[in-house]
Each structure stands twice: as C-alpha cells, then as structure tokens.
C-alpha positions, 0 to 999 in steps of 0.5 A: 051857822054861828058857833056857840061860846063854850063857856056860856052857861046854858044848862040847869043842874037837873038837865046836866044830871040827866045828860050825864046819868048822875044825881044832882047831888053828885054835881053839888059834891063836885062843886063843893070839892072844887072840881067844877065851878058852874056859873050862878044866875039868881042863885041857880047853877048853870053849866056851860058846854065846857063844864059838861066836858069837864064833868064827862072827864071827871066821871070817866076818871072816877067811874071807868078808871077808879081814880079818887077825887084827890087824883082827879083834882091833880089830873085836872090841874096838870091838864090845865097846866099842859093847856097853858104850856101848849098855848105858850109854845104855840105863841113862841113858835108863831113868834119864831116863824114871824122872825124867820119869815122876816129874816128870809124876806130880808135875805131875798131883798138883799139878793135882789139889791145886789 
C-alpha cells in the first residue's frame, strides 16, 4: 500500500466542513485569521490531511478548552517551534551517535592492531 503525502491538498471546503461538523464560513474565518492556509487550485480551497489535523486541534482548543483565537495562534506557533527543535535535536543526536560509533570503531581497530 502506498503512503499518501499528508501535505497534498485533497479535500474541498464543503467536504472538510462536513467532516469537522462546522460551517464553511468557520473555515474561511480561520483562514482569514491566519490559523490555517489551505492550498488554492483554480480559486478553490483544497485541504490536506495535515490541514485537517490542524483544524481538529484548533477546534479542540476552542470548543473543548475554551481557548480564544489569539491563544490558539500562540499555541500553534509554539507547537511549530517545538517540532522544529525536536527535528534539530534528532539531527544532533544522530550526528553524535555517528561520531561515537566512529570513535568506537577506531578504538576496536587500535586494539586489533596492537
């Protein structure tokens, strides 16, 4: 089975509104507020799986937790930063692991040489 690109725009606004149980105008408002940025294809908004996950989070924050739009914006920005920091940490750890592995291999070589 082929894994789908989560960033590929697939869903029209009416479908997404139905999926999430909101009015299409709510999605347009979130777009105007800068909370979501659907792709545009021939003047039509198309949403990706990633957009829908983001909208789920926005709705959970606003409906279930009572967070206002400014708070949602702050949370989304912090979340983006955390993801970027996690990627950077993963990259650094991988680099350290590679360096440690090289050092270990060099020590083994020295032991066998001596």
